[in-house]
N, C-alpha and C positions, 0 to 999 in steps of 0.2 A: 616370817610369813605375813605378818600384819603390814609391814612396810611394802611388800610386793602388792598386796591387795589395795592399799591406799594409793600407791603410785599408779596402778592400772586404772583405778577410779578417777584419779585426777586427770589422766590423759584423756579418758573418755568424756569427762565433763567439759574439759577444755575444747574438745572437738565439737561437742553438742552446743556449747555456748557460742562458739564462733559461728556455727551454722545458723543459730537463731538470730544473731546480730546481722549476719549477711542476708538472711531471709527477710528480716524487717526492712532492710534497705532495698532489696530486690523487689519486694512486693509493690513498691512505689513506682517501679519502672514499667515500661510496656512489655509485652509478652516476649519479644525477641531479646531484649536486654535482660529480662528476668532469667530466661533459660541460660544465657551466656554467664551471668553472674553465679547462678546456682551451680551449674555443672563445672564451671571454671574453678569456683571456690572448693567444690567437692574434690576435684583432682588435687588441688594444692593442699587442702586439709589432710587428705589421706596420705599424700606424700610426706608431709610433716609428721603425721602420726606414725608412719612406718619408721621414719628416722628416730623419733623419740622412743619407740618400742625397742628398736635395735640398740640404741644407746643404753637404755635401762637394763636390757638383758646382757649386753656385752660388758659394760664398764661398771655397773653398779652391782653386778653379781646377785641379782634378785632371784628368788626361787621361781623357777620357770612355770611349774604347774599352777600354783595359786595365781600368779600374775596373768598367765594366758587365759585361764578360766574366767577370772574376774573381768579381764579386758574384753573377752568375747561376749560374755553375758551382758555387761554394762553397755557395750557398744551397740549390741542388738536392741536392747530396750530403749536406749537413747535415740537410736535411729528411727525406731517406730514412733517415738514421741515427737521427733523432728518432723516426720512426714505428717503426722496428725496435726501438729501446730501449723505447718504451712497450708495444709488443706483447710483447716478451720479459718485461718486468717484470709485466705483467698476467697472462700465462700462468703465470709463476712463482708469483704470489700465489694464483692459482686452484688450482694443484697443491698448494701448501702447505695451503690451507684444506681441500681434499679429503682430504689425508693425515691431518689432525687429526680430521676427521669419522670416518674409518675406524678410528681408534684407540680 
């Protein structure tokens, strides 16, 4: 059971960390490129996540209920944190650019 929980957490954290790394890069781009990078990476990340979950459940024979519950809860929490991070960083960049314009 512990292995299933740890594996689910590792997959969720990998997904969140890759989102943050891509988000940092995308925030430096203009709005059009930002949207393409974020939504394109989201599709790729979730496709890879689906493959990893399928491999873990099919070949590693992990316990399904603890794995699924941990994966769902951790993905939900980390997705909220990802959204909050991107929102905070984009607001910070807007504030910084407005401050520079006023000077």
